[in-house]
Each structure stands twice: as structure tokens, then as C-alpha cells.
All heavy atoms as an XYZ file, in Angstrom:
982
protein
N     110.370    139.096     77.386
C     111.708    139.161     76.842
C     112.149    137.729     76.525
O     111.934    136.819     77.305
C     112.652    139.797     77.868
C     114.017    140.084     77.311
S     115.088    140.968     78.464
C     114.478    142.614     78.254
N     112.785    137.571     75.362
C     113.270    136.255     74.935
C     114.730    136.354     74.500
O     115.159    137.373     73.971
C     112.425    135.734     73.774
C     111.013    135.463     74.191
C     110.224    134.910     73.055
N     108.861    134.699     73.508
C     107.977    134.022     72.861
N     108.280    133.471     71.712
N     106.761    133.886     73.336
N     115.465    135.281     74.718
C     116.881    135.220     74.359
C     117.075    134.216     73.229
O     116.426    133.170     73.180
C     117.711    134.798     75.570
C     117.887    135.903     76.545
C     117.094    136.190     77.613
C     118.925    136.887     76.534
N     117.569    137.295     78.269
C     118.694    137.746     77.639
C     120.017    137.135     75.717
C     119.526    138.808     77.937
C     120.850    138.204     76.012
C     120.595    139.023     77.106
N     118.034    134.554     72.340
C     118.326    133.719     71.177
C     119.834    133.584     70.992
O     120.599    134.452     71.410
C     117.767    134.357     69.901
C     116.277    134.554     69.919
C     115.711    135.698     70.492
C     115.423    133.608     69.363
C     114.343    135.885     70.510
C     114.047    133.789     69.375
C     113.514    134.927     69.956
O     112.158    135.111     69.984
N     120.230    132.523     70.304
C     121.596    132.415     69.812
C     121.681    133.233     68.525
O     120.653    133.529     67.908
C     121.958    130.956     69.530
C     121.995    130.031     70.749
C     122.247    128.593     70.312
C     123.054    130.488     71.735
N     122.869    133.586     68.105
C     123.043    134.381     66.889
C     122.429    133.694     65.674
O     122.069    134.353     64.703
C     124.519    134.668     66.654
N     122.278    132.393     65.743
C     121.670    131.629     64.644
C     120.172    131.854     64.553
O     119.538    131.427     63.599
C     121.915    130.129     64.847
O     121.317    129.735     66.092
C     123.390    129.789     64.832
N     119.584    132.512     65.570
C     118.145    132.737     65.597
C     117.389    131.706     66.413
O     116.181    131.810     66.602
N     118.117    130.706     66.916
C     117.488    129.649     67.720
C     117.184    130.186     69.118
O     118.069    130.709     69.797
C     118.444    128.460     67.813
C     117.956    127.330     68.681
C     119.017    126.243     68.858
O     120.027    126.251     68.121
O     118.817    125.404     69.737
N     115.916    130.091     69.536
C     115.557    130.538     70.886
C     116.218    129.614     71.898
O     116.245    128.391     71.719
C     114.045    130.535     71.081
C     113.627    131.152     72.401
C     112.126    131.379     72.521
O     111.389    131.068     71.580
O     111.714    131.890     73.579
N     116.802    130.209     72.942
C     117.493    129.371     73.919
C     116.506    128.850     74.960
O     115.407    129.371     75.120
C     118.669    130.103     74.597
C     118.171    131.237     75.485
C     119.663    130.601     73.582
C     119.213    131.724     76.445
N     116.930    127.817     75.617
C     116.123    127.146     76.626
C     116.934    127.020     77.900
O     118.155    127.119     77.877
C     115.691    125.763     76.122
C     116.851    124.937     75.603
C     117.583    124.116     76.465
C     117.253    125.025     74.273
C     118.667    123.391     76.007
C     118.345    124.300     73.806
C     119.036    123.484     74.679
O     120.107    122.766     74.220
N     116.243    126.819     79.012
C     116.929    126.614     80.283
C     117.649    125.277     80.277
O     117.133    124.278     79.773
C     115.933    126.621     81.453
C     115.483    128.021     81.819
O     115.997    128.988     81.242
O     114.616    128.141     82.697
N     118.845    125.288     80.816
C     119.611    124.058     81.041
C     119.897    124.071     82.540
O     120.713    124.881     82.999
C     120.923    124.034     80.223
C     121.699    122.755     80.506
C     120.642    124.214     78.737
N     119.201    123.244     83.322
C     119.320    123.299     84.786
C     120.766    123.287     85.273
O     121.570    122.464     84.862
C     118.566    122.049     85.249
C     117.582    121.783     84.151
C     118.294    122.185     82.885
N     121.081    124.288     86.123
C     122.412    124.413     86.692
C     123.457    124.972     85.750
O     124.616    125.145     86.120
N     123.068    125.268     84.510
C     124.019    125.763     83.512
C     123.604    127.121     82.960
O     124.395    128.062     82.930
C     124.199    124.740     82.367
C     124.767    123.445     82.947
C     125.081    125.297     81.267
C     124.867    122.311     81.965
N     122.345    127.223     82.520
C     121.851    128.470     81.931
C     120.373    128.617     82.290
O     119.618    127.646     82.223
C     122.024    128.406     80.411
C     121.479    129.605     79.677
C     121.740    129.533     78.201
N     120.992    128.442     77.578
C     121.258    127.936     76.376
N     122.254    128.403     75.661
N     120.545    126.963     75.879
N     119.970    129.864     82.650
C     118.585    130.092     83.055
C     118.128    131.484     82.643
O     118.871    132.456     82.789
C     118.449    129.947     84.579
C     117.077    130.223     85.092
N     115.998    129.434     84.795
C     116.610    131.227     85.872
C     114.919    129.928     85.386
N     115.263    131.024     86.039
N     116.927    131.575     82.091
C     116.315    132.865     81.794
C     115.287    133.120     82.891
O     114.319    132.384     83.042
C     115.636    132.887     80.407
C     114.977    134.246     80.171
C     116.643    132.583     79.308
N     115.539    134.168     83.681
C     114.645    134.513     84.789
C     113.368    135.173     84.261
O     113.338    135.679     83.140
C     115.357    135.459     85.768
C     116.492    134.799     86.488
N     116.333    134.151     87.687
C     117.803    134.686     86.160
C     117.496    133.673     88.078
N     118.411    133.975     87.167
N     112.342    135.196     85.096
C     111.056    135.769     84.695
C     111.160    137.255     84.347
O     110.352    137.768     83.579
C     110.007    135.546     85.790
O     110.441    136.156     86.993
N     112.176    137.950     84.879
C     112.354    139.374     84.550
C     113.173    139.572     83.261
O     113.491    140.689     82.885
C     113.007    140.125     85.710
C     114.447    139.712     85.963
O     114.995    138.846     85.279
N     115.070    140.314     86.958
N     113.534    138.472     82.590
C     114.269    138.541     81.337
C     115.778    138.426     81.463
O     116.485    138.360     80.462
N     116.302    138.380     82.686
C     117.745    138.262     82.895
C     118.230    136.881     82.468
O     117.654    135.859     82.856
C     118.100    138.476     84.382
O     117.669    139.782     84.765
C     119.596    138.342     84.622
N     119.281    136.856     81.675
C     119.928    135.603     81.286
C     121.056    135.336     82.272
O     121.925    136.183     82.465
C     120.492    135.697     79.869
C     121.354    134.520     79.391
C     120.542    133.232     79.355
C     121.953    134.836     78.033
N     121.035    134.181     82.895
C     122.092    133.820     83.849
C     122.836    132.604     83.334
O     122.224    131.581     83.019
C     121.504    133.520     85.227
C     122.562    133.183     86.248
C     121.992    133.024     87.658
O     120.791    133.081     87.874
N     122.873    132.822     88.610
N     124.163    132.748     83.250
C     125.049    131.631     82.910
C     125.776    131.285     84.199
O     126.483    132.117     84.757
C     126.074    132.016     81.821
C     125.405    132.648     80.603
C     126.943    130.819     81.458
C     124.675    131.727     79.698
N     125.614    130.073     84.684
C     126.219    129.664     85.954
C     127.695    129.322     85.779
O     128.134    128.939     84.688
C     125.479    128.451     86.520
C     124.040    128.722     86.872
C     123.015    128.362     86.016
C     123.709    129.349     88.071
C     121.689    128.607     86.342
C     122.385    129.604     88.404
C     121.379    129.227     87.529
O     120.079    129.485     87.857
N     128.440    129.427     86.876
C     129.834    129.000     86.875
C     129.915    127.499     86.616
O     128.961    126.764     86.853
N     131.070    127.054     86.165
C     131.221    125.643     85.810
C     132.688    125.244     85.888
O     133.578    126.091     85.902
C     130.685    125.385     84.400
C     131.402    126.184     83.348
C     132.460    125.635     82.655
C     131.036    127.495     83.088
C     133.140    126.380     81.708
C     131.703    128.248     82.138
C     132.757    127.685     81.446
N     132.922    123.956     85.915
C     134.281    123.410     85.896
C     134.763    123.326     84.451
O     133.944    123.180     83.527
C     134.291    122.015     86.519
C     133.904    121.950     87.997
C     133.774    120.496     88.447
C     134.915    122.687     88.852
N     136.066    123.399     84.230
C     136.576    123.304     82.854
C     136.086    122.053     82.118
O     135.847    122.101     80.910
C     138.096    123.275     83.038
C     138.320    124.045     84.296
C     137.138    123.681     85.184
N     135.882    120.969     82.821
C     135.422    119.737     82.173
C     133.992    119.856     81.655
O     133.562    119.047     80.834
C     135.536    118.555     83.142
O     134.730    118.799     84.285
N     133.244    120.867     82.122
C     131.861    121.059     81.687
C     131.718    122.141     80.617
O     130.608    122.526     80.270
C     130.989    121.438     82.892
O     130.998    120.409     83.847
N     132.844    122.645     80.102
C     132.807    123.708     79.092
C     132.024    123.258     77.870
O     132.192    122.144     77.377
C     134.235    124.089     78.691
C     134.284    125.118     77.594
C     134.185    126.463     77.907
C     134.418    124.746     76.275
C     134.225    127.427     76.901
C     134.468    125.692     75.266
C     134.368    127.038     75.590
N     131.168    124.135     77.360
C     130.399    123.861     76.148
C     130.434    125.099     75.259
O     130.018    126.180     75.688
C     128.946    123.533     76.512
O     128.120    123.633     75.375
N     130.919    124.951     74.028
C     130.933    126.087     73.089
C     129.541    126.659     72.904
O     129.375    127.868     72.800
C     131.481    125.664     71.726
C     132.984    125.636     71.688
O     133.656    126.254     72.496
N     133.523    124.900     70.738
N     128.547    125.798     72.858
C     127.178    126.239     72.622
C     126.707    127.215     73.689
O     125.982    128.162     73.404
C     126.236    125.031     72.572
C     124.776    125.358     72.273
C     124.635    125.963     70.880
C     123.914    124.133     72.409
N     127.159    127.040     74.924
C     126.730    127.901     76.028
C     127.802    128.897     76.432
O     127.527    130.077     76.621
C     126.299    127.038     77.233
C     125.041    126.259     76.850
C     126.062    127.897     78.467
C     124.604    125.230     77.853
N     129.028    128.450     76.574
C     130.088    129.256     77.185
C     130.965    130.044     76.221
O     131.843    130.786     76.653
C     130.974    128.368     78.057
C     130.172    127.561     79.049
O     130.179    126.338     78.996
N     129.467    128.226     79.943
N     130.773    129.889     74.925
C     131.524    130.658     73.934
C     130.620    130.855     72.721
O     130.788    130.212     71.693
C     132.814    129.934     73.552
C     133.721    130.779     72.666
O     133.406    131.961     72.437
O     134.741    130.254     72.197
N     129.648    131.747     72.882
C     128.646    131.906     71.843
C     128.119    133.338     71.842
O     128.390    134.107     72.758
C     127.491    130.922     72.058
C     126.829    130.511     70.753
O     126.824    131.251     69.786
N     126.271    129.309     70.742
N     127.362    133.662     70.819
C     126.764    134.995     70.696
C     125.269    134.893     70.932
O     124.602    134.024     70.364
C     127.055    135.585     69.306
O     128.479    135.649     69.142
C     126.482    136.977     69.166
N     124.781    135.784     71.793
C     123.370    135.826     72.165
C     122.783    137.190     71.809
O     123.503    138.163     71.658
C     123.215    135.660     73.684
C     123.636    134.326     74.247
C     124.964    134.039     74.516
C     122.683    133.363     74.550
C     125.344    132.817     75.056
C     123.048    132.137     75.103
C     124.390    131.874     75.348
O     124.745    130.669     75.891
N     121.469    137.261     71.710
C     120.758    138.531     71.659
C     119.383    138.318     72.263
O     118.930    137.183     72.412
C     120.673    139.101     70.232
C     119.796    138.316     69.280
C     118.428    138.603     69.155
C     120.328    137.312     68.478
C     117.629    137.896     68.272
C     119.541    136.605     67.596
C     118.188    136.899     67.493
O     117.401    136.202     66.616
N     118.745    139.396     72.644
C     117.403    139.271     73.209
C     116.437    140.165     72.444
O     116.837    141.098     71.745
C     117.386    139.609     74.693
S     117.667    141.335     75.086
N     115.158    139.838     72.591
C     114.103    140.671     72.013
C     113.092    140.980     73.110
O     112.925    140.205     74.054
C     113.376    139.968     70.844
O     112.745    138.789     71.333
C     114.327    139.637     69.717
N     112.449    142.111     72.974
C     111.363    142.494     73.882
C     110.249    143.047     73.009
O     110.511    143.710     72.000
C     111.839    143.540     74.881
N     109.029    142.751     73.395
C     107.917    143.275     72.611
C     106.739    143.649     73.500
O     106.585    143.141     74.608
C     107.506    142.306     71.517
C     106.967    140.972     71.957
C     106.631    140.093     70.758
O     105.740    140.478     69.965
O     107.267    139.042     70.624
N     105.962    144.577     72.991
C     104.716    144.986     73.633
C     103.757    145.387     72.510
O     104.115    145.268     71.335
C     104.955    146.116     74.651
C     105.473    147.387     74.028
O     105.278    147.633     72.830
N     106.135    148.207     74.826
N     102.548    145.858     72.831
C     101.594    146.200     71.766
C     102.120    147.246     70.779
O     101.664    147.317     69.636
C     100.381    146.737     72.532
C     100.456    146.052     73.861
C     101.916    145.939     74.159
N     103.114    148.036     71.181
C     103.655    149.069     70.291
C     104.695    148.538     69.315
O     105.049    149.213     68.352
C     104.281    150.192     71.113
O     103.307    150.806     71.909
N     105.245    147.355     69.580
C     106.242    146.819     68.664
C     107.239    145.889     69.334
O     107.069    145.471     70.475
N     108.277    145.598     68.596
C     109.309    144.647     69.031
C     110.672    145.276     68.799
O     110.878    145.979     67.809
C     109.169    143.348     68.224
C     110.101    142.240     68.618
C     109.768    140.982     67.803
C     110.641    139.813     68.200
N     110.293    138.592     67.449
N     111.600    145.010     69.710
C     112.957    145.541     69.583
C     113.951    144.403     69.810
O     113.691    143.473     70.579
C     113.192    146.706     70.573
C     114.514    147.410     70.269
C     113.129    146.218     72.009
C     114.672    148.731     70.983
N     115.097    144.492     69.110
C     116.150    143.472     69.234
C     117.393    144.139     69.791
O     117.774    145.228     69.367
C     116.450    142.883     67.855
C     117.518    141.796     67.850
C     117.920    141.499     66.403
N     118.783    140.368     66.253
C     120.103    140.384     66.436
N     120.720    141.490     66.811
N     120.822    139.289     66.248
N     118.050    143.466     70.711
C     119.286    144.002     71.283
C     120.440    143.829     70.300
O     120.330    143.121     69.301
C     119.637    143.268     72.581
O     120.076    141.935     72.297
N     121.558    144.453     70.638
C     122.802    144.180     69.924
C     123.252    142.767     70.299
O     122.829    142.216     71.316
C     123.884    145.164     70.350
C     123.622    146.581     69.942
C     124.744    147.505     70.381
O     125.530    147.198     71.272
N     124.820    148.657     69.747
N     124.121    142.185     69.485
C     124.687    140.887     69.822
C     125.566    141.010     71.056
O     126.256    142.013     71.244
C     125.533    140.339     68.668
C     124.689    139.848     67.506
O     123.446    139.796     67.643
O     125.270    139.522     66.456
N     125.545    139.980     71.858
C     126.354    139.905     73.073
C     127.161    138.614     72.994
O     126.587    137.525     72.950
C     125.457    139.882     74.309
C     126.104    139.498     75.619
C     127.037    140.603     76.082
C     125.055    139.213     76.664
N     128.488    138.737     72.906
C     129.321    137.539     72.851
C     129.796    137.176     74.248
O     130.339    138.012     74.963
C     130.527    137.713     71.926
C     131.246    136.430     71.699
N     130.792    135.490     70.807
C     132.330    135.903     72.292
C     131.599    134.438     70.855
N     132.545    134.669     71.746
N     129.572    135.931     74.613
C     130.017    135.420     75.909
C     131.148    134.443     75.643
O     131.025    133.543     74.807
C     128.874    134.698     76.648
C     127.796    135.700     77.023
C     129.399    133.957     77.872
C     126.590    135.104     77.682
N     132.266    134.650     76.322
C     133.408    133.737     76.198
C     133.910    133.445     77.601
O     134.374    134.335     78.303
C     134.519    134.354     75.361
C     135.687    133.404     75.178
C     136.723    133.965     74.247
C     137.822    132.957     74.051
N     138.828    133.421     73.115
N     133.805    132.202     77.993
C     134.246    131.806     79.327
C     135.761    131.847     79.426
O     136.471    131.518     78.480
C     133.757    130.392     79.635
N     136.234    132.281     80.570
C     137.666    132.320     80.856
C     137.881    131.577     82.158
O     137.192    131.815     83.144
C     138.159    133.783     80.994
C     139.630    133.813     81.340
C     137.886    134.554     79.721
N     138.834    130.668     82.170
C     139.109    129.868     83.360
C     140.169    130.535     84.222
O     141.143    131.072     83.701
C     139.586    128.468     82.978
C     138.588    127.723     82.147
C     138.818    127.503     80.807
C     137.409    127.260     82.706
C     137.896    126.829     80.030
C     136.482    126.595     81.939
C     136.723    126.370     80.596
N     139.970    130.477     85.514
C     140.995    130.955     86.444
C     142.013    129.841     86.626
O     141.712    128.804     87.190
C     140.376    131.259     87.806
C     140.006    132.659     87.954
C     139.618    132.943     89.376
N     138.566    133.929     89.322
C     137.843    134.299     90.325
N     138.006    133.753     91.495
N     136.920    135.201     90.177
N     143.191    130.075     86.109
C     144.262    129.098     86.222
C     145.530    129.816     86.658
O     145.783    130.938     86.228
C     144.547    128.444     84.868
C     143.399    127.703     84.249
C     143.795    127.116     82.898
O     144.796    126.376     82.842
O     143.119    127.408     81.928
N     146.315    129.167     87.483
C     147.596    129.786     87.824
C     148.499    129.804     86.579
O     148.449    128.904     85.748
C     148.174    128.868     88.903
C     147.417    127.596     88.812
C     146.113    127.892     88.155
N     149.274    130.860     86.440
C     150.217    130.935     85.323
C     151.443    131.717     85.766
O     151.409    132.458     86.746
C     149.577    131.582     84.087
C     149.192    133.023     84.280
C     150.080    134.049     83.983
C     147.937    133.365     84.761
C     149.734    135.374     84.164
C     147.577    134.690     84.944
C     148.470    135.686     84.643
O     148.118    136.991     84.821
N     152.525    131.532     85.025
C     153.770    132.217     85.330
C     154.235    132.978     84.098
O     154.266    132.429     83.000
C     154.861    131.196     85.739
O     154.397    130.468     86.866
C     156.155    131.893     86.089
N     154.553    134.232     84.290
C     155.136    135.044     83.229
C     156.637    135.015     83.447
O     157.105    135.157     84.569
C     154.602    136.495     83.304
C     155.296    137.371     82.278
C     153.094    136.506     83.107
N     157.392    134.794     82.377
C     158.840    134.713     82.544
C     159.547    135.532     81.469
O     158.934    135.964     80.512
C     159.307    133.266     82.539
C     159.117    132.540     81.255
C     159.546    131.064     81.347
N     159.495    130.428     80.046
C     160.441    130.475     79.142
N     161.555    131.131     79.377
N     160.307    129.867     77.980
N     160.822    135.721     81.676
C     161.670    136.435     80.725
C     162.694    135.444     80.191
O     163.346    134.747     80.961
C     162.397    137.621     81.407
C     163.321    138.315     80.425
C     161.379    138.594     81.984
N     162.805    135.381     78.873
C     163.769    134.479     78.251
C     165.177    135.005     78.493
O     165.432    136.204     78.411
C     163.496    134.368     76.758
N     166.112    134.096     78.795
C     167.512    134.469     78.965
C     168.069    134.973     77.636
O     167.708    134.474     76.567
C     168.341    133.265     79.425
C     167.993    132.830     80.836
O     167.521    133.679     81.614
O     168.176    131.648     81.150
N     168.954    135.953     77.710
C     169.566    136.511     76.508
C     171.079    136.583     76.692
O     171.557    136.834     77.791
C     169.040    137.922     76.233
C     167.568    137.988     75.931
C     167.220    137.277     74.641
O     167.962    137.348     73.662
N     166.105    136.580     74.644
N     171.805    136.377     75.605
C     173.251    136.574     75.591
C     173.545    137.645     74.559
O     172.955    137.643     73.472
C     173.969    135.286     75.211
C     173.808    134.225     76.256
C     174.465    132.950     75.813
N     174.125    131.923     76.784
C     174.957    131.013     77.201
N     176.188    130.981     76.732
N     174.587    130.127     78.079
N     174.426    138.551     74.909
C     174.741    139.633     73.988
C     176.199    140.015     74.157
O     176.743    139.962     75.257
C     173.807    140.851     74.223
C     174.024    141.451     75.589
C     173.977    141.896     73.145
N     176.817    140.374     73.047
C     178.210    140.818     73.099
C     178.227    142.299     73.444
O     177.310    143.050     73.103
C     178.884    140.575     71.745
C     179.017    139.091     71.427
S     179.668    138.751     69.787
C     181.176    139.666     69.768
N     179.298    142.702     74.132
C     179.472    144.105     74.521
C     179.327    145.001     73.289
O     179.808    144.692     72.212
C     180.842    144.290     75.160
C     181.038    145.666     75.757
C     182.349    145.764     76.496
N     182.466    144.839     77.604
C     182.007    145.062     78.842
N     181.390    146.173     79.111
N     182.188    144.175     79.791
N     178.576    146.097     73.445
C     178.354    147.043     72.363
C     177.092    146.762     71.561
O     176.696    147.567     70.727
N     176.463    145.615     71.787
C     175.236    145.266     71.077
C     174.028    145.445     71.986
O     174.162    145.666     73.187
C     175.313    143.830     70.564
C     176.312    143.694     69.446
O     176.379    144.534     68.557
N     177.115    142.638     69.488
N     172.857    145.315     71.408
C     171.616    145.494     72.147
C     170.997    144.141     72.472
O     170.885    143.275     71.598
C     170.612    146.330     71.318
O     171.214    147.596     71.030
C     169.318    146.543     72.057
N     170.605    143.976     73.708
C     169.879    142.772     74.130
C     168.403    143.125     74.192
O     168.023    144.175     74.689
C     170.361    142.318     75.502
N     167.581    142.239     73.667
C     166.134    142.437     73.722
C     165.560    141.352     74.624
O     165.686    140.166     74.345
C     165.494    142.359     72.319
C     163.981    142.503     72.420
C     166.082    143.414     71.404
N     164.971    141.778     75.716
C     164.322    140.863     76.647
C     162.834    140.863     76.361
O     162.220    141.928     76.227
C     164.574    141.302     78.093
C     166.011    141.193     78.491
C     166.884    142.262     78.341
C     166.507    140.002     79.007
C     168.211    142.166     78.696
C     167.842    139.893     79.365
C     168.697    140.982     79.211
N     162.264    139.675     76.247
C     160.837    139.565     75.952
C     160.124    138.892     77.117
O     160.615    137.929     77.692
C     160.613    138.763     74.679
C     161.094    139.496     73.453
C     160.723    138.775     72.191
C     161.215    139.575     70.998
N     160.930    138.928     69.748
N     158.964    139.426     77.412
C     158.116    138.863     78.440
C     157.336    137.722     77.795
O     156.619    137.927     76.816
C     157.167    139.946     78.952
S     156.249    139.447     80.388
N     157.484    136.518     78.323
C     156.818    135.344     77.756
C     155.594    135.020     78.612
O     155.710    134.695     79.790
C     157.779    134.150     77.680
C     158.970    134.529     76.790
C     157.060    132.912     77.171
C     160.085    133.538     76.809
N     154.430    135.132     77.979
C     153.152    134.912     78.651
C     152.546    133.640     78.067
O     152.495    133.491     76.841
C     152.213    136.110     78.413
C     152.857    137.390     78.932
C     150.859    135.882     79.056
C     152.162    138.657     78.481
N     152.081    132.713     78.899
C     151.466    131.487     78.371
C     150.315    131.807     77.407
O     149.530    132.733     77.646
C     150.944    130.775     79.615
C     151.774    131.315     80.738
C     152.085    132.734     80.361
N     150.220    131.059     76.321
C     149.207    131.302     75.293
C     147.789    131.269     75.858
O     146.920    132.011     75.401
C     149.347    130.275     74.172
N     147.549    130.452     76.868
C     146.196    130.316     77.413
C     145.682    131.592     78.066
O     144.479    131.771     78.212
C     146.142    129.163     78.419
O     147.019    129.424     79.507
N     146.584    132.501     78.464
C     146.153    133.742     79.119
C     146.646    134.994     78.388
O     146.320    136.102     78.788
C     146.607    133.798     80.597
C     145.958    132.701     81.406
C     148.112    133.754     80.721
N     147.400    134.825     77.319
C     148.019    135.966     76.639
C     146.999    137.027     76.212
O     147.253    138.221     76.286
C     148.798    135.476     75.423
C     149.623    136.562     74.780
C     150.546    136.015     73.702
O     150.264    134.940     73.148
O     151.550    136.685     73.417
N     145.819    136.586     75.803
C     144.765    137.511     75.363
C     144.268    138.408     76.503
O     143.723    139.480     76.268
C     143.601    136.670     74.814
C     142.490    137.447     74.214
C     141.404    136.530     73.644
O     141.625    135.320     73.469
O     140.319    137.068     73.378
N     144.478    137.977     77.752
C     143.917    138.682     78.906
C     144.964    139.359     79.785
O     144.626    139.973     80.772
C     143.108    137.702     79.763
C     142.152    136.892     78.929
C     142.428    135.576     78.592
C     140.982    137.467     78.443
C     141.546    134.850     77.803
C     140.112    136.757     77.651
C     140.397    135.439     77.330
O     139.534    134.732     76.546
N     146.244    139.234     79.420
C     147.324    139.781     80.241
C     148.054    140.857     79.451
O     148.366    140.670     78.277
C     148.318    138.667     80.661
C     149.506    139.244     81.392
C     147.611    137.622     81.529
N     148.315    141.975     80.092
C     149.049    143.066     79.469
C     150.290    143.375     80.297
O     150.201    143.499     81.518
C     148.184    144.339     79.408
O     146.989    144.044     78.699
C     148.913    145.473     78.729
N     151.439    143.471     79.642
C     152.663    143.871     80.331
C     152.584    145.382     80.513
O     152.480    146.128     79.542
C     153.922    143.489     79.529
C     155.175    143.974     80.236
C     153.967    141.983     79.305
N     152.612    145.828     81.749
C     152.483    147.268     82.007
C     153.814    147.947     82.260
O     153.942    149.146     82.044
C     151.498    147.551     83.174
C     150.087    147.138     82.790
C     151.934    146.885     84.444
N     154.815    147.205     82.738
C     156.129    147.829     82.925
C     157.191    146.770     83.185
O     156.886    145.638     83.513
C     156.103    148.823     84.093
O     155.979    148.139     85.323
N     158.437    147.195     83.028
C     159.597    146.390     83.400
C     160.215    147.077     84.601
O     160.345    148.294     84.625
C     160.599    146.339     82.252
C     160.139    145.464     81.133
C     159.237    145.772     80.176
C     160.567    144.134     80.889
N     159.073    144.710     79.329
C     159.875    143.680     79.739
C     161.467    143.267     81.513
C     160.051    142.419     79.203
C     161.643    142.008     80.972
C     160.947    141.582     79.843
N     160.602    146.292     85.579
C     161.154    146.868     86.802
C     162.459    146.195     87.178
O     162.660    145.024     86.906
C     160.165    146.706     87.962
C     158.866    147.443     87.747
C     157.898    147.284     88.899
O     158.186    146.536     89.854
O     156.832    147.915     88.850
N     163.310    146.974     87.833
C     164.535    146.448     88.425
C     164.598    147.004     89.834
O     164.574    148.223     90.025
C     165.772    146.876     87.640
C     167.028    146.313     88.262
C     168.271    146.686     87.501
C     169.431    146.025     88.226
N     170.678    146.634     87.940
N     164.633    146.109     90.796
C     164.666    146.504     92.212
C     163.529    147.475     92.529
O     163.736    148.519     93.140
C     166.024    147.121     92.578
C     167.177    146.159     92.330
O     166.974    144.939     92.514
O     168.259    146.626     91.950
N     162.331    147.158     92.064
C     161.092    147.927     92.259
C     161.078    149.296     91.602
O     160.189    150.094     91.840
C     160.715    148.065     93.756
O     161.636    148.935     94.401
C     160.658    146.724     94.457
N     162.059    149.593     90.740
C     162.075    150.860     90.010
C     161.614    150.571     88.585
O     162.174    149.724     87.893
C     163.494    151.481     89.994
C     163.520    152.723     89.117
C     163.955    151.785     91.406
N     160.586    151.284     88.126
C     160.043    151.093     86.789
C     161.029    151.592     85.744
O     161.530    152.714     85.833
C     158.711    151.823     86.667
O     158.141    151.557     85.407
N     161.313    150.756     84.727
C     162.254    151.119     83.672
C     161.539    151.584     82.416
O     161.882    152.605     81.839
C     163.142    149.925     83.328
C     163.981    149.339     84.472
C     164.690    148.088     83.999
C     164.972    150.372     84.968
N     160.554    150.812     81.952
C     159.877    151.092     80.687
C     158.594    150.277     80.648
O     158.449    149.294     81.370
C     160.807    150.757     79.495
C     161.079    149.286     79.401
C     160.279    151.294     78.185
N     157.655    150.668     79.792
C     156.442    149.872     79.632
C     156.510    149.109     78.317
O     157.298    149.437     77.444
C     155.206    150.773     79.668
O     155.243    151.682     78.598
N     155.696    148.087     78.181
C     155.630    147.308     76.943
C     156.037    145.876     77.148
O     156.510    145.476     78.203
N     155.847    145.067     76.078
C     156.092    143.631     76.160
C     157.572    143.263     76.068
O     157.974    142.195     76.471
C     155.307    142.922     75.054
C     155.239    141.434     75.222
C     154.263    140.804     74.272
C     154.194    139.308     74.504
N     153.200    138.665     73.677
N     158.402    144.166     75.540
C     159.832    143.853     75.452
C     160.652    145.016     75.993
O     160.187    146.137     76.095
C     160.243    143.527     74.010
O     160.038    144.643     73.192
N     161.885    144.705     76.340
C     162.805    145.685     76.914
C     164.122    145.594     76.161
O     164.660    144.501     75.978
C     163.041    145.376     78.398
C     164.137    146.148     79.129
C     163.750    147.619     79.255
C     164.373    145.550     80.493
N     164.625    146.718     75.650
C     165.901    146.736     74.947
C     166.942    147.431     75.808
O     166.714    148.525     76.315
C     165.778    147.476     73.604
C     164.928    146.758     72.605
C     164.934    147.437     71.240
O     165.921    148.143     70.917
O     163.953    147.248     70.517
N     168.080    146.767     75.993
C     169.189    147.345     76.758
C     170.451    147.229     75.934
O     170.724    146.198     75.331
C     169.385    146.594     78.079
C     168.248    146.648     79.084
C     168.564    145.751     80.266
C     168.033    148.073     79.545
N     171.233    148.295     75.898
C     172.517    148.254     75.167
C     173.621    148.001     76.174
O     173.718    148.698     77.182
C     172.746    149.577     74.435
C     174.003    149.513     73.589
C     173.985    150.552     72.508
C     175.228    150.355     71.670
N     175.034    150.692     70.296
N     174.391    146.962     75.925
C     175.496    146.590     76.812
C     176.728    147.406     76.406
O     177.222    147.304     75.295
C     175.783    145.090     76.701
C     176.821    144.531     77.662
C     176.361    144.740     79.087
C     177.040    143.076     77.371
N     177.181    148.265     77.296
C     178.329    149.127     76.992
C     179.627    148.508     77.452
O     179.737    147.760     78.326
C     178.150    150.502     77.634
C     176.881    151.219     77.194
C     176.716    152.499     78.011
C     176.930    151.521     75.725
């Protein structure tokens, strides 16, 4: 079994970073953000296997590293006049927005509605 980048370039072992085991398993090791490499940590791979009967190619596999970082989700303050509707939006940092989903809005542990924004009419 052999592994390739989407460009067709056969990949090689990079000690402590990427390794192809003898059983064909591709292992990408954990790393610090300062060691991030697009070539390894945000790329498309595929593998091939062959025997006397023929050769087969896998589907493309995209690997994208995600860093564990603390983040805070907040709600922007809103001002609204009586009789109008206030729209509250959940503000998620851009670095994690792709991986975070707002599942509900709550008040005093009671679920009000699901979604990224909440509309309330001030009576």
C-alpha cells in the first residue's frame, strides 16, 4: 500500500510528523501550532493497493488540522424600543466558527429556541 498527495506525489516519512506503517496505515502525529505545515496538516491524500490481480485507488481523504484553543461565545448587546423586535446574535470567534453549532438559547436553564439568533418582541 502506498500513500500520495492529491498532486500524485508519493509521500515520505517525516520523523515525528508523518509515518506510513508497514501495514499501510498513515499516521499523522500531533503537533504544536508553531509546527503547522499546509503540506502535511491541511492537504488531500489518497492511497493505492496492488496485487497480481490489479491495482485500486482510494477516494481522496482531506486532512485539516484543528487546534484546541479556549474560546468564548458571546451575545451582542441590543437596544430596542417598546413594540419592536430585538434580534440577539450568538457571536462565535472566526477561528472556531466552522466547528461550533448553536444548538439552543436558554434563560435560567429553560430552552427557548434553537439556532444562531434569537428574536424577541418587546411589548
